[in-house]
C-alpha positions in Angstrom: 4.6 18.0 -3.9 4.7 16.3 -0.5 1.5 14.4 -1.2 3.0 13.0 -4.4 6.1 11.8 -2.5 3.8 10.2 0.1 1.8 8.3 -2.6 5.0 7.2 -4.4 6.4 5.9 -1.0 3.1 4.0 -0.2 3.2 2.5 -3.7 6.8 1.4 -3.2 5.9 -0.2 0.2 3.0 -2.1 -1.3 5.2 -3.5 -4.1 7.9 -4.5 -1.7 5.4 -6.2 0.6 4.0 -8.1 -2.4 7.4 -9.2 -3.4 8.4 -10.2 0.1 5.3 -12.4 0.6 5.7 -14.0 -2.9 2.5 -12.4 -4.3 4.6 -10.6 -6.9 7.5 -12.2 -8.8 9.4 -10.1 -11.3 12.1 -11.7 -13.5 14.3 -9.9 -16.0 14.1 -11.8 -19.3 16.3 -9.5 -21.5 19.2 -7.3 -20.5 19.7 -3.7 -21.5 22.3 -2.6 -24.0 23.6 1.0 -24.4 23.2 2.5 -27.9 26.4 2.8 -29.9 25.6 4.9 -33.0 22.0 3.7 -33.3 19.6 1.5 -31.5 20.1 0.1 -28.1 17.9 -2.3 -26.2 15.6 -1.7 -23.3 15.4 -4.4 -20.7 12.4 -6.7 -20.6 10.7 -8.0 -17.5 8.2 -10.8 -16.8 5.9 -10.3 -13.9 4.0 -13.1 -12.3 1.3 -11.9 -9.9 -1.0 -13.8 -7.6 -4.7 -14.3 -8.4 -7.5 -13.8 -5.9 -10.8 -15.6 -6.4 -13.9 -14.3 -4.6 -17.1 -16.2 -4.0 -20.5 -15.6 -2.5 -22.1 -17.8 0.1 -25.5 -17.2 1.6 -25.9 -17.9 5.3 -28.5 -17.2 7.9 -27.0 -15.7 11.1 -29.1 -15.1 14.3 -28.3 -11.7 15.8 -29.2 -11.0 19.5 -31.8 -8.4 20.2 -30.4 -5.4 22.2 -32.6 -3.0 24.0 -31.3 0.4 25.3 -33.1 2.2 28.1 -32.5 5.7 29.3 -31.4 6.2 32.9 -34.3 6.3 35.4 -36.7 4.6 33.0 -38.7 1.6 34.1 -37.5 -1.7 32.5 -40.0 -3.3 30.2 -40.7 -7.0 30.7 -38.8 -9.3 28.2 -41.0 -11.0 25.6 
């Protein structure tokens, strides 16, 4: 039960952070109406969410060579 509450809390924080940064925009487009004898009307919402595009770019990166020696070992000459 506690884990479920934690997950709901985390989801609420993610949604609030998205709304605060403008990544998520939710507008109510239709109001709710209580049912009288029959019917009623549920509210409608329009959600505009941001879009993320990912791309791939190939690059060649030189990585330095690292040598590790045990204590007391003779150092080997660099090549």
